[in-house]
C-alpha positions as CSV (number, residue, x, y, z in Angstrom):
1,M,1.3,135.5,78.5
2,N,0.2,137.9,75.8
3,H,-1.1,141.2,77.4
4,S,-1.9,142.8,74.2
5,N,-5.8,142.9,75.3
6,S,-5.4,143.3,78.9
7,T,-7.0,145.3,81.7
8,L,-5.2,147.6,84.2
9,L,-6.3,149.4,87.3
10,A,-4.4,152.5,88.3
11,F,-4.6,153.9,92.0
12,D,-3.9,157.5,92.9
13,Y,-3.2,156.8,96.6
14,G,-4.2,159.3,99.5
15,Q,-4.7,158.6,103.1
16,Q,-8.2,159.8,102.8
17,R,-9.2,159.0,99.3
18,I,-7.9,156.7,96.7
19,G,-8.7,157.4,93.1
20,V,-9.0,154.6,90.6
21,A,-8.9,154.4,86.9
22,V,-9.4,151.5,84.4
23,G,-7.7,151.1,81.1
24,Q,-6.6,148.5,78.6
25,T,-3.8,148.1,76.3
26,L,-5.1,146.9,73.0
27,V,-6.1,150.4,72.0
28,P,-4.2,152.2,74.9
29,S,-6.9,153.9,76.8
30,A,-7.9,155.1,80.4
31,R,-10.8,156.5,82.0
32,P,-11.8,157.5,85.5
33,L,-13.5,154.9,87.4
34,C,-14.2,155.9,91.0
35,V,-12.8,157.2,94.3
36,L,-12.7,155.0,97.4
37,Q,-12.8,156.6,100.7
38,S,-10.4,155.4,103.4
39,R,-11.3,155.2,107.1
40,Q,-8.7,156.2,109.6
41,Q,-6.1,155.9,106.8
42,I,-7.0,152.4,106.1
43,P,-8.0,151.7,102.4
44,D,-11.4,150.5,101.4
45,W,-10.2,146.8,100.8
46,N,-13.8,145.6,100.1
47,G,-14.3,148.1,97.5
48,I,-10.8,147.4,96.0
49,S,-11.6,143.5,96.1
50,R,-14.9,144.3,94.2
51,L,-13.0,146.3,91.4
52,I,-10.4,143.6,91.0
53,Q,-13.2,140.9,90.8
54,E,-15.3,143.1,88.4
55,W,-12.3,144.2,86.0
56,Q,-9.9,141.2,86.5
57,P,-6.8,143.4,85.7
58,Y,-3.5,141.8,85.0
59,T,-1.4,144.4,86.5
60,L,-2.1,147.3,89.1
61,I,-0.5,150.6,88.7
62,V,0.1,152.8,91.7
63,G,1.3,156.5,91.5
64,L,4.5,157.4,93.2
65,P,4.3,161.0,94.3
66,L,7.9,162.3,94.4
67,H,9.1,165.7,95.7
68,A,10.2,168.2,92.8
69,D,13.9,167.1,93.4
70,G,13.1,163.5,92.9
71,T,13.2,162.5,96.6
72,E,10.7,160.5,98.3
73,G,8.8,161.9,101.2
74,M,6.1,160.6,103.5
75,M,3.3,160.3,100.9
76,A,5.8,158.2,98.6
77,Q,6.4,155.9,101.4
78,A,2.8,155.5,102.2
79,A,2.1,154.9,98.4
80,R,4.8,152.2,98.5
81,R,3.3,150.7,101.6
82,F,-0.2,150.5,99.7
83,A,1.5,148.9,96.7
84,R,3.1,146.2,98.9
85,Q,-0.4,145.5,100.4
86,L,-2.1,145.2,97.2
87,S,0.8,142.8,96.0
88,G,0.1,140.8,99.2
89,R,-3.8,140.6,99.0
90,Y,-4.2,140.1,95.4
91,A,-1.0,138.2,94.1
92,L,-1.1,140.5,90.9
93,P,2.0,142.3,89.5
94,I,2.3,145.8,90.7
95,E,4.0,148.6,89.0
96,M,4.7,152.2,90.4
97,I,5.2,155.2,88.2
98,E,6.2,158.7,89.3
99,E,3.1,160.9,89.3
100,T,4.3,164.1,90.9
101,L,1.9,166.5,88.8
102,S,-0.9,164.3,88.3
103,S,-3.3,166.0,90.7
104,V,-2.2,169.4,89.2
105,A,-3.1,168.2,85.6
106,A,-6.2,166.3,87.1
107,S,-7.4,169.7,88.4
108,G,-6.8,171.5,84.9
109,R,-8.5,168.5,83.1
110,Q,-11.4,168.9,85.5
111,R,-11.8,172.6,84.9
112,E,-11.6,171.9,81.2
113,N,-14.3,169.5,81.2
114,A,-16.7,171.4,83.5
115,P,-18.6,173.3,80.7
116,K,-19.3,170.0,78.9
117,R,-20.3,168.2,81.9
118,R,-22.5,170.2,84.0
119,H,-24.1,167.3,85.7
120,T,-21.3,164.9,85.9
121,H,-18.5,166.2,88.3
122,L,-15.8,163.8,88.1
123,P,-13.8,163.5,91.3
124,I,-10.0,164.9,91.0
125,D,-8.7,161.7,92.5
126,A,-10.2,159.5,89.7
127,I,-8.9,161.8,87.1
128,A,-5.4,161.8,88.7
129,A,-5.5,158.0,88.6
130,Q,-6.4,158.2,84.8
131,I,-3.4,160.5,84.2
132,I,-1.1,158.0,86.1
133,L,-2.6,155.3,83.9
134,E,-2.2,157.3,80.7
135,T,1.4,157.9,81.5
136,W,2.1,154.3,82.2
137,L,0.5,153.4,78.8
138,A,2.6,156.0,77.0
139,E,5.8,154.7,78.5
140,H,4.8,151.1,77.6
141,A,3.6,151.8,74.0
C-alpha cells in the first residue's frame, strides 16, 4: 500500500491527559488536535475511537519518554502499555518514537505563539504530540 498521502495520529501519553496531533505524509505536516482527559489513569477510549473514525489514520505514533541516559522509567513503560492497548483495540500499525524533550519544546513553542494567539491557548500536551509527529515525519522523510 502506498502511504504517500496518508494521515497519521500522534499521542503524547500522560496518565491524566493525552495530547493528540494529526498530520499527513504527502506534504509532511503536523498540527495539534486536542487533549483527551483520562479518568483514574484510564484513557478516554471513546474519544480516541472518535478521532480514529474521523481521521482514518494508517499509523498511530506514540511518544516514548526516556530518561536523559536513554533508559526507560515508569512513564516509558506506561506509554508502551498504552501503545499495546491502541494496537489491540484498533488493529493499526503503531510506531513509538523517543520524545524525551517534547514537553520542554512544547512549552517553548507555546510561549512563542502566545502574543500572536491571545484568544486561542493551545494545550501543551497537544503541542507535544505535534512535536512527536514532526520528529517522526523528519525521520521518515
